All heavy atoms as TSV, in Angstrom:
chain	resi	resn	atom	element	x	y	z
A	1	MET	N	N	0.835	-1.168	0.000
A	1	MET	CA	C	0.000	0.000	0.000
A	1	MET	C	C	0.882	1.234	0.000
A	1	MET	O	O	1.814	1.343	0.776
A	1	MET	CB	C	-0.893	-0.011	1.227
A	1	MET	CG	C	-1.831	1.151	1.298
A	1	MET	SD	S	-3.013	0.820	2.619
A	1	MET	CE	C	-2.998	2.369	3.420
A	2	VAL	N	N	0.603	2.169	-0.872
A	2	VAL	CA	C	1.369	3.402	-0.966
A	2	VAL	C	C	0.620	4.503	-0.227
A	2	VAL	O	O	-0.572	4.686	-0.410
A	2	VAL	CB	C	1.575	3.804	-2.442
A	2	VAL	CG1	C	2.302	5.122	-2.532
A	2	VAL	CG2	C	2.317	2.716	-3.179
A	3	THR	N	N	1.330	5.212	0.619
A	3	THR	CA	C	0.727	6.307	1.370
A	3	THR	C	C	1.094	7.625	0.717
A	3	THR	O	O	2.246	7.860	0.400
A	3	THR	CB	C	1.230	6.294	2.826
A	3	THR	OG1	O	0.935	5.023	3.391
A	3	THR	CG2	C	0.569	7.373	3.640
A	4	ASP	N	N	0.108	8.494	0.526
A	4	ASP	CA	C	0.328	9.818	-0.054
A	4	ASP	C	C	0.729	10.766	1.062
A	4	ASP	O	O	-0.069	11.079	1.935
A	4	ASP	CB	C	-0.949	10.298	-0.733
A	4	ASP	CG	C	-0.803	11.662	-1.388
A	4	ASP	OD1	O	0.314	12.202	-1.394
A	4	ASP	OD2	O	-1.807	12.173	-1.883
A	5	HIS	N	N	1.984	11.228	1.049
A	5	HIS	CA	C	2.476	12.123	2.084
A	5	HIS	C	C	2.447	13.578	1.648
A	5	HIS	O	O	3.020	14.426	2.299
A	5	HIS	CB	C	3.913	11.751	2.473
A	5	HIS	CG	C	3.997	10.449	3.184
A	5	HIS	ND1	N	3.591	10.288	4.476
A	5	HIS	CD2	C	4.419	9.235	2.774
A	5	HIS	CE1	C	3.776	9.037	4.837
A	5	HIS	NE2	N	4.266	8.381	3.828
A	6	THR	N	N	1.783	13.892	0.547
A	6	THR	CA	C	1.741	15.272	0.087
A	6	THR	C	C	0.714	16.058	0.871
A	6	THR	O	O	-0.293	15.527	1.325
A	6	THR	CB	C	1.411	15.356	-1.413
A	6	THR	OG1	O	0.140	14.734	-1.637
A	6	THR	CG2	C	2.470	14.675	-2.246
A	7	CYS	N	N	0.964	17.320	1.020
A	7	CYS	CA	C	0.053	18.207	1.727
A	7	CYS	C	C	-0.969	18.745	0.730
A	7	CYS	O	O	-0.607	19.269	-0.312
A	7	CYS	CB	C	0.836	19.353	2.363
A	7	CYS	SG	S	-0.201	20.480	3.298
A	8	HIS	N	N	-2.243	18.614	1.055
A	8	HIS	CA	C	-3.292	19.053	0.145
A	8	HIS	C	C	-3.786	20.461	0.431
A	8	HIS	O	O	-4.595	20.990	-0.308
A	8	HIS	CB	C	-4.464	18.070	0.192
A	8	HIS	CG	C	-4.074	16.701	-0.268
A	8	HIS	ND1	N	-3.864	16.392	-1.578
A	8	HIS	CD2	C	-3.808	15.571	0.422
A	8	HIS	CE1	C	-3.514	15.126	-1.693
A	8	HIS	NE2	N	-3.461	14.609	-0.486
A	9	THR	N	N	-3.314	21.063	1.504
A	9	THR	CA	C	-3.672	22.446	1.813
A	9	THR	C	C	-2.394	23.202	2.137
A	9	THR	O	O	-1.397	22.622	2.545
A	9	THR	CB	C	-4.625	22.523	3.022
A	9	THR	OG1	O	-3.977	21.954	4.156
A	9	THR	CG2	C	-5.931	21.804	2.755
A	10	SER	N	N	-2.447	24.502	1.972
A	10	SER	CA	C	-1.253	25.288	2.244
A	10	SER	C	C	-1.102	25.597	3.733
A	10	SER	O	O	-0.012	25.829	4.215
A	10	SER	CB	C	-1.282	26.588	1.443
A	10	SER	OG	O	-2.425	27.345	1.789
A	11	VAL	N	N	-2.214	25.590	4.478
A	11	VAL	CA	C	-2.170	25.851	5.910
A	11	VAL	C	C	-2.963	24.764	6.615
A	11	VAL	O	O	-4.101	24.487	6.268
A	11	VAL	CB	C	-2.775	27.234	6.245
A	11	VAL	CG1	C	-2.803	27.453	7.742
A	11	VAL	CG2	C	-2.010	28.337	5.552
A	12	SER	N	N	-2.366	24.151	7.605
A	12	SER	CA	C	-3.041	23.103	8.345
A	12	SER	C	C	-3.427	23.608	9.728
A	12	SER	O	O	-2.624	24.236	10.411
A	12	SER	CB	C	-2.122	21.889	8.487
A	12	SER	OG	O	-2.741	20.915	9.287
A	13	THR	N	N	-4.657	23.339	10.129
A	13	THR	CA	C	-5.103	23.703	11.472
A	13	THR	C	C	-5.138	22.489	12.381
A	13	THR	O	O	-5.507	22.597	13.528
A	13	THR	CB	C	-6.503	24.342	11.426
A	13	THR	OG1	O	-7.413	23.418	10.834
A	13	THR	CG2	C	-6.485	25.638	10.650
A	14	ASP	N	N	-4.767	21.325	11.857
A	14	ASP	CA	C	-4.750	20.105	12.653
A	14	ASP	C	C	-3.564	20.113	13.609
A	14	ASP	O	O	-2.504	20.624	13.290
A	14	ASP	CB	C	-4.637	18.873	11.759
A	14	ASP	CG	C	-5.797	18.760	10.793
A	14	ASP	OD1	O	-6.872	19.300	11.100
A	14	ASP	OD2	O	-5.620	18.142	9.742
A	15	THR	N	N	-3.764	19.559	14.785
A	15	THR	CA	C	-2.696	19.437	15.762
A	15	THR	C	C	-2.657	17.992	16.226
A	15	THR	O	O	-3.545	17.544	16.944
A	15	THR	CB	C	-2.933	20.370	16.960
A	15	THR	OG1	O	-3.075	21.701	16.487
A	15	THR	CG2	C	-1.779	20.308	17.935
A	16	VAL	N	N	-1.658	17.255	15.773
A	16	VAL	CA	C	-1.536	15.837	16.107
A	16	VAL	C	C	-0.433	15.659	17.138
A	16	VAL	O	O	0.670	16.173	16.978
A	16	VAL	CB	C	-1.254	15.002	14.845
A	16	VAL	CG1	C	-1.071	13.541	15.194
A	16	VAL	CG2	C	-2.368	15.186	13.824
A	17	CYS	N	N	-0.759	14.930	18.208
A	17	CYS	CA	C	0.183	14.679	19.293
A	17	CYS	C	C	0.201	13.187	19.600
A	17	CYS	O	O	-0.733	12.475	19.270
A	17	CYS	CB	C	-0.250	15.418	20.553
A	17	CYS	SG	S	-0.396	17.191	20.364
A	18	SER	N	N	1.257	12.740	20.229
A	18	SER	CA	C	1.325	11.348	20.668
A	18	SER	C	C	1.920	11.295	22.061
A	18	SER	O	O	2.652	12.191	22.475
A	18	SER	CB	C	2.152	10.506	19.704
A	18	SER	OG	O	3.492	10.918	19.732
A	19	SER	N	N	1.564	10.233	22.774
A	19	SER	CA	C	2.112	10.061	24.115
A	19	SER	C	C	1.979	8.610	24.545
A	19	SER	O	O	1.259	7.827	23.934
A	19	SER	CB	C	1.395	10.968	25.122
A	19	SER	OG	O	0.067	10.528	25.309
A	20	ILE	N	N	2.696	8.282	25.602
A	20	ILE	CA	C	2.578	6.982	26.250
A	20	ILE	C	C	1.719	7.190	27.495
A	20	ILE	O	O	2.024	8.034	28.338
A	20	ILE	CB	C	3.954	6.411	26.654
A	20	ILE	CG1	C	4.846	6.225	25.441
A	20	ILE	CG2	C	3.789	5.122	27.441
A	20	ILE	CD1	C	4.423	5.120	24.505
A	21	ASP	N	N	0.632	6.440	27.592
A	21	ASP	CA	C	-0.286	6.535	28.725
A	21	ASP	C	C	-0.173	5.246	29.527
A	21	ASP	O	O	-0.158	4.157	28.964
A	21	ASP	CB	C	-1.710	6.724	28.213
A	21	ASP	CG	C	-2.712	6.927	29.328
A	21	ASP	OD1	O	-2.325	7.467	30.379
A	21	ASP	OD2	O	-3.883	6.557	29.152
A	22	SER	N	N	-0.071	5.370	30.823
A	22	SER	CA	C	0.052	4.199	31.685
A	22	SER	C	C	-1.067	4.209	32.707
A	22	SER	O	O	-1.306	5.217	33.371
A	22	SER	CB	C	1.400	4.202	32.395
A	22	SER	OG	O	1.483	3.106	33.264
A	23	ASP	N	N	-1.762	3.080	32.818
A	23	ASP	CA	C	-2.809	2.970	33.835
A	23	ASP	C	C	-2.310	2.173	35.039
A	23	ASP	O	O	-3.098	1.748	35.870
A	23	ASP	CB	C	-4.067	2.338	33.254
A	23	ASP	CG	C	-3.868	0.895	32.804
A	23	ASP	OD1	O	-2.759	0.360	32.975
A	23	ASP	OD2	O	-4.828	0.314	32.273
A	24	GLY	N	N	-1.023	1.976	35.126
A	24	GLY	CA	C	-0.431	1.224	36.227
A	24	GLY	C	C	-0.171	-0.229	35.876
A	24	GLY	O	O	0.742	-0.834	36.402
A	25	GLY	N	N	-0.967	-0.785	34.958
A	25	GLY	CA	C	-0.788	-2.182	34.587
A	25	GLY	C	C	-0.126	-2.370	33.247
A	25	GLY	O	O	0.604	-3.328	33.032
A	26	ARG	N	N	-0.379	-1.456	32.326
A	26	ARG	CA	C	0.235	-1.560	31.001
A	26	ARG	C	C	0.371	-0.164	30.400
A	26	ARG	O	O	-0.328	0.764	30.789
A	26	ARG	CB	C	-0.590	-2.441	30.078
A	26	ARG	CG	C	-1.927	-1.837	29.737
A	26	ARG	CD	C	-2.665	-2.675	28.737
A	26	ARG	NE	N	-3.847	-1.907	28.325
A	26	ARG	CZ	C	-4.635	-2.246	27.366
A	26	ARG	NH1	N	-4.403	-3.333	26.681
A	26	ARG	NH2	N	-5.676	-1.507	27.062
A	27	GLU	N	N	1.273	-0.043	29.442
A	27	GLU	CA	C	1.483	1.231	28.763
A	27	GLU	C	C	0.798	1.192	27.405
A	27	GLU	O	O	0.848	0.180	26.700
A	27	GLU	CB	C	2.966	1.520	28.594
A	27	GLU	CG	C	3.662	1.794	29.908
A	27	GLU	CD	C	5.108	2.187	29.704
A	27	GLU	OE1	O	5.744	1.715	28.748
A	27	GLU	OE2	O	5.601	2.973	30.530
A	28	THR	N	N	0.159	2.297	27.039
A	28	THR	CA	C	-0.555	2.425	25.776
A	28	THR	C	C	0.001	3.620	25.020
A	28	THR	O	O	0.216	4.687	25.599
A	28	THR	CB	C	-2.065	2.637	26.029
A	28	THR	OG1	O	-2.551	1.570	26.830
A	28	THR	CG2	C	-2.837	2.693	24.739
A	29	TYR	N	N	0.264	3.432	23.722
A	29	TYR	CA	C	0.716	4.512	22.843
A	29	TYR	C	C	-0.527	5.130	22.222
A	29	TYR	O	O	-1.342	4.433	21.619
A	29	TYR	CB	C	1.643	3.950	21.767
A	29	TYR	CG	C	2.181	4.967	20.810
A	29	TYR	CD1	C	2.961	6.029	21.250
A	29	TYR	CD2	C	1.922	4.875	19.451
A	29	TYR	CE1	C	3.469	6.958	20.368
A	29	TYR	CE2	C	2.428	5.802	18.559
A	29	TYR	CZ	C	3.198	6.839	19.022
A	29	TYR	OH	O	3.694	7.762	18.149
A	30	VAL	N	N	-0.702	6.443	22.382
A	30	VAL	CA	C	-1.888	7.143	21.912
A	30	VAL	C	C	-1.474	8.220	20.917
A	30	VAL	O	O	-0.541	8.987	21.176
A	30	VAL	CB	C	-2.654	7.802	23.085
A	30	VAL	CG1	C	-3.883	8.535	22.593
A	30	VAL	CG2	C	-3.017	6.778	24.137
A	31	ILE	N	N	-2.150	8.272	19.772
A	31	ILE	CA	C	-1.982	9.343	18.787
A	31	ILE	C	C	-3.330	10.029	18.662
A	31	ILE	O	O	-4.358	9.365	18.485
A	31	ILE	CB	C	-1.560	8.794	17.408
A	31	ILE	CG1	C	-0.246	8.039	17.512
A	31	ILE	CG2	C	-1.455	9.933	16.394
A	31	ILE	CD1	C	0.149	7.333	16.243
A	32	ALA	N	N	-3.349	11.363	18.772
A	32	ALA	CA	C	-4.611	12.092	18.738
A	32	ALA	C	C	-4.474	13.398	17.969
A	32	ALA	O	O	-3.453	14.074	18.047
A	32	ALA	CB	C	-5.083	12.392	20.156
A	33	ASP	N	N	-5.526	13.730	17.219
A	33	ASP	CA	C	-5.646	15.051	16.602
A	33	ASP	C	C	-6.480	15.876	17.564
A	33	ASP	O	O	-7.701	15.714	17.644
A	33	ASP	CB	C	-6.329	14.938	15.237
A	33	ASP	CG	C	-6.508	16.292	14.555
A	33	ASP	OD1	O	-6.303	17.335	15.215
A	33	ASP	OD2	O	-6.867	16.311	13.372
A	34	ILE	N	N	-5.828	16.729	18.339
A	34	ILE	CA	C	-6.535	17.456	19.387
A	34	ILE	C	C	-7.392	18.594	18.843
A	34	ILE	O	O	-8.098	19.243	19.603
A	34	ILE	CB	C	-5.562	17.968	20.472
A	34	ILE	CG1	C	-4.528	18.927	19.891
A	34	ILE	CG2	C	-4.890	16.789	21.176
A	34	ILE	CD1	C	-3.672	19.606	20.939
A	35	SER	N	N	-7.386	18.800	17.532
A	35	SER	CA	C	-8.248	19.823	16.948
A	35	SER	C	C	-9.600	19.251	16.524
A	35	SER	O	O	-10.462	19.979	16.056
A	35	SER	CB	C	-7.557	20.484	15.750
A	35	SER	OG	O	-7.389	19.541	14.699
A	36	ALA	N	N	-9.817	17.928	16.705
A	36	ALA	CA	C	-11.071	17.296	16.308
A	36	ALA	C	C	-11.524	16.323	17.393
A	36	ALA	O	O	-10.713	15.564	17.926
A	36	ALA	CB	C	-10.890	16.550	14.992
A	37	ASP	N	N	-12.806	16.346	17.703
A	37	ASP	CA	C	-13.358	15.424	18.694
A	37	ASP	C	C	-13.339	13.995	18.158
A	37	ASP	O	O	-13.713	13.743	17.022
A	37	ASP	CB	C	-14.795	15.800	19.050
A	37	ASP	CG	C	-14.886	17.080	19.850
A	37	ASP	OD1	O	-13.900	17.435	20.508
A	37	ASP	OD2	O	-15.955	17.718	19.815
A	38	GLY	N	N	-12.906	13.064	18.982
A	38	GLY	CA	C	-12.940	11.652	18.638
A	38	GLY	C	C	-11.893	11.197	17.633
A	38	GLY	O	O	-11.950	10.080	17.151
A	39	ALA	N	N	-10.928	12.036	17.301
A	39	ALA	CA	C	-9.894	11.673	16.320
A	39	ALA	C	C	-8.649	11.186	17.050
A	39	ALA	O	O	-7.720	11.952	17.305
A	39	ALA	CB	C	-9.573	12.864	15.427
A	40	TRP	N	N	-8.645	9.902	17.441
A	40	TRP	CA	C	-7.510	9.328	18.150
A	40	TRP	C	C	-7.461	7.836	17.894
A	40	TRP	O	O	-8.433	7.235	17.455
A	40	TRP	CB	C	-7.589	9.619	19.642
A	40	TRP	CG	C	-8.793	9.013	20.298
A	40	TRP	CD1	C	-10.042	9.564	20.372
A	40	TRP	CD2	C	-8.874	7.748	20.942
A	40	TRP	NE1	N	-10.891	8.721	21.030
A	40	TRP	CE2	C	-10.198	7.585	21.395
A	40	TRP	CE3	C	-7.960	6.735	21.183
A	40	TRP	CZ2	C	-10.627	6.455	22.067
A	40	TRP	CZ3	C	-8.389	5.606	21.859
A	40	TRP	CH2	C	-9.703	5.478	22.300
A	41	LEU	N	N	-6.311	7.261	18.168
A	41	LEU	CA	C	-6.154	5.817	18.123
A	41	LEU	C	C	-5.111	5.434	19.152
A	41	LEU	O	O	-4.322	6.256	19.594
A	41	LEU	CB	C	-5.765	5.311	16.733
A	41	LEU	CG	C	-4.455	5.803	16.113
A	41	LEU	CD1	C	-3.320	4.864	16.471
A	41	LEU	CD2	C	-4.617	5.872	14.627
A	42	SER	N	N	-5.158	4.165	19.546
A	42	SER	CA	C	-4.194	3.701	20.540
A	42	SER	C	C	-3.840	2.250	20.274
A	42	SER	O	O	-4.559	1.531	19.581
A	42	SER	CB	C	-4.763	3.851	21.953
A	42	SER	OG	O	-5.865	2.990	22.135
A	43	MET	N	N	-2.707	1.843	20.832
A	43	MET	CA	C	-2.248	0.458	20.758
A	43	MET	C	C	-1.325	0.214	21.938
A	43	MET	O	O	-0.868	1.168	22.577
A	43	MET	CB	C	-1.512	0.189	19.448
A	43	MET	CG	C	-0.191	0.941	19.309
A	43	MET	SD	S	0.727	0.581	17.815
A	43	MET	CE	C	-0.330	1.238	16.580
A	44	ARG	N	N	-1.086	-1.058	22.220
A	44	ARG	CA	C	-0.133	-1.371	23.280
A	44	ARG	C	C	1.210	-0.756	22.911
A	44	ARG	O	O	1.641	-0.824	21.764
A	44	ARG	CB	C	0.020	-2.869	23.430
A	44	ARG	CG	C	-1.153	-3.540	24.063
A	44	ARG	CD	C	-0.953	-5.025	24.154
A	44	ARG	NE	N	0.469	-5.357	24.243
A	44	ARG	CZ	C	0.955	-6.422	24.829
A	44	ARG	NH1	N	0.162	-7.291	25.358
A	44	ARG	NH2	N	2.249	-6.636	24.853
A	45	ALA	N	N	1.870	-0.147	23.873
A	45	ALA	CA	C	3.152	0.510	23.612
A	45	ALA	C	C	4.184	-0.477	23.071
A	45	ALA	O	O	5.000	-0.122	22.216
A	45	ALA	CB	C	3.666	1.185	24.881
A	46	ASP	N	N	4.139	-1.722	23.511
A	46	ASP	CA	C	5.081	-2.735	23.018
A	46	ASP	C	C	4.862	-3.043	21.538
A	46	ASP	O	O	5.787	-3.490	20.854
A	46	ASP	CB	C	4.945	-4.030	23.810
A	46	ASP	CG	C	5.400	-3.882	25.258
A	46	ASP	OD1	O	6.170	-2.944	25.539
A	46	ASP	OD2	O	4.975	-4.701	26.092
A	47	ASP	N	N	3.650	-2.827	21.026
A	47	ASP	CA	C	3.334	-3.108	19.626
A	47	ASP	C	C	3.544	-1.906	18.703
A	47	ASP	O	O	3.470	-2.041	17.488
A	47	ASP	CB	C	1.873	-3.568	19.487
A	47	ASP	CG	C	1.625	-4.891	20.188
A	47	ASP	OD1	O	2.586	-5.673	20.337
A	47	ASP	OD2	O	0.476	-5.139	20.578
A	48	ALA	N	N	3.788	-0.742	19.269
A	48	ALA	CA	C	3.961	0.478	18.468
A	48	ALA	C	C	5.262	0.400	17.667
A	48	ALA	O	O	6.285	-0.048	18.183
A	48	ALA	CB	C	3.981	1.708	19.373
A	49	PRO	N	N	5.228	0.820	16.401
A	49	PRO	CA	C	6.456	0.789	15.596
A	49	PRO	C	C	7.478	1.808	16.108
A	49	PRO	O	O	7.118	2.857	16.627
A	49	PRO	CB	C	5.981	1.154	14.193
A	49	PRO	CG	C	4.688	1.852	14.382
A	49	PRO	CD	C	4.089	1.332	15.657
A	50	THR	N	N	8.737	1.465	15.954
A	50	THR	CA	C	9.804	2.389	16.322
A	50	THR	C	C	10.173	3.232	15.112
A	50	THR	O	O	9.829	2.910	13.980
A	50	THR	CB	C	11.047	1.615	16.789
A	50	THR	OG1	O	11.517	0.824	15.708
A	50	THR	CG2	C	10.730	0.739	17.987
A	51	LEU	N	N	10.878	4.326	15.341
A	51	LEU	CA	C	11.274	5.179	14.226
A	51	LEU	C	C	12.161	4.428	13.234
A	51	LEU	O	O	12.041	4.625	12.035
A	51	LEU	CB	C	12.010	6.422	14.742
A	51	LEU	CG	C	11.134	7.451	15.450
A	51	LEU	CD1	C	11.998	8.582	15.978
A	51	LEU	CD2	C	10.051	7.971	14.545
A	52	ALA	N	N	13.009	3.568	13.718
A	52	ALA	CA	C	13.874	2.797	12.819
A	52	ALA	C	C	13.043	1.903	11.897
A	52	ALA	O	O	13.418	1.676	10.741
A	52	ALA	CB	C	14.850	1.950	13.627
A	53	ALA	N	N	11.903	1.407	12.359
A	53	ALA	CA	C	11.048	0.546	11.541
A	53	ALA	C	C	10.369	1.329	10.420
A	53	ALA	O	O	9.927	0.742	9.445
A	53	ALA	CB	C	9.985	-0.117	12.425
A	54	TRP	N	N	10.286	2.645	10.527
A	54	TRP	CA	C	9.642	3.478	9.513
A	54	TRP	C	C	10.602	3.853	8.396
A	54	TRP	O	O	10.186	4.398	7.386
A	54	TRP	CB	C	9.081	4.734	10.160
A	54	TRP	CG	C	7.878	4.451	10.984
A	54	TRP	CD1	C	7.859	3.804	12.184
A	54	TRP	CD2	C	6.536	4.774	10.686
A	54	TRP	NE1	N	6.579	3.716	12.653
A	54	TRP	CE2	C	5.744	4.315	11.752
A	54	TRP	CE3	C	5.918	5.432	9.643
A	54	TRP	CZ2	C	4.372	4.480	11.779
A	54	TRP	CZ3	C	4.555	5.600	9.692
A	54	TRP	CH2	C	3.804	5.120	10.733
A	55	ARG	N	N	11.884	3.591	8.549
A	55	ARG	CA	C	12.869	3.973	7.524
A	55	ARG	C	C	12.852	3.008	6.365
A	55	ARG	O	O	12.537	1.911	6.394
A	55	ARG	CB	C	14.272	4.025	8.118
A	55	ARG	CG	C	14.389	5.149	9.077
A	55	ARG	CD	C	15.795	5.218	9.597
A	55	ARG	NE	N	15.822	6.231	10.636
A	55	ARG	CZ	C	16.838	6.446	11.401
A	55	ARG	NH1	N	17.919	5.746	11.291
A	55	ARG	NH2	N	16.796	7.381	12.312
């Protein structure tokens, strides 16, 4: 699958953040667009890809 990384607008108002969230029992990697309600996803932190895996 090919991902289109081109920007379709000249100015973006989206704000995407990521963090590791821990509830005491396990760590979860969360990615969220804080400029939109309900725009987030999460996975176990151990399953999250590393930057080296994206190269």
